[in-house]
N, C-alpha and C positions, 0 to 999 in steps of 0.2 A: 516659434522655436521654444522648447521647454527648457527651463534652466537646469543645469546639472544637479543642483541640490535637490530639486524635486524628483529627478530620475533616481538619484541615490536613495531618497526616502522611500520611493515606490519599490525599488529593488529590495531594500531591507525589509519592508513590510511584507512583500511577497515571500521572501525567504523565511521570515518568522512564521507566516501562515503555513507554508509548506512543511516546515519542521514540526509545527504543532499537529497538523493533520497526519504526518508520518508517525509521530509518537502515538497518537490515538489509534492509528491503524495497527501499530505494533502490538498494542495491548489487545485489541479486538481480534487480530489475526492469531495471536498466541492462543487465546481461549478457543477459537474456532478450530484451529489445527490440533490442539490438544484433545478436544472432543472427537476429532476425526481418527485419532489413534487410541480410542478408548479400549480396544481389545488387547492392548499391550500393557506390560507392567508400567507403573507410575513413572519411574526414572526414564524409561524409553519414550513414554509419551512426552515428557518435558524436553528431552534432548531432540527428538524429531520435530516437535513444534518449534523449538528455537532455531533449528536448521531451516525450516520453512520460512520463518519470519525473516531471518537474515538473508535468505535467497530472494524473497519477494521485495523486501524493503531495500536491500542492497542493490538489486538490479534497477529498481525505480530510481534510486539516487544516482547510480552510475549513468543511466540513460539521460536523466536531467542534466547532469554535469556535462556529458558528452554533447548533448544537443546545444547547450549554452556556450561551450567553449571549443571543443575540438572537432566535432563532425562538420565537414565542410561541403561535401557533395550533396546534391539533392537526394540521391539514393540513401546515403547514410542518414540524413536528416529525416527522410520519410520513414525509414525502418525504425529509427529512434522514436519518432512521434507515434507510430503504430504501437510500439512496445509500451510507451508511456501511457497511452490511452487504455491498452489492455490491462496493465498493472494497476492503473488508477481505478478502473472499474472493479478489479478484484478487491482492491483495498476498500472501496465504497461498499461492496456487497458484504464484506466482513464486518465493517463498522455497523451497518444497518442490522445485520443478523445478530451481532453481539448485543446491540441495543435492545432488540426485540426479546432476546433471551433474558437479559437482565431485568427488563420490565415485565417479563412473563406474558408477552404478547405472542399469540400463536403464529408459528412460522408457516409460510406457504410451502407448497410441494417442492418448488425450486430450491428454497433455502434448506429444507430437510435433506434433499438430495445433495446439496452442496456440502453439508456437514458429513453426511454418510459416505460420500465419495472419497 
């Protein structure tokens, strides 16, 4: 049996890690989404990119919260997990693509299509 203090420390550590990754994803996603709206005026680029970031990151946080606290049936938890995996992969692609753009590493065809889409 694991002591409650260790479980609490693990939960706090996981929460800090998820918050840090989500904040990093917010910045990366904003840059990616803003570039995706490059054909619009600057203020619309910013507004639409912020809407996309709020939608993706907010949905990710909501699904995590629901999975951890309120979703009780196997169907709810399965759909929630599928959504978490999909959104986490979206966040990871945005982080990696933004890193490559910042370091001026050539993007592959998938990443260029990701930005242009």
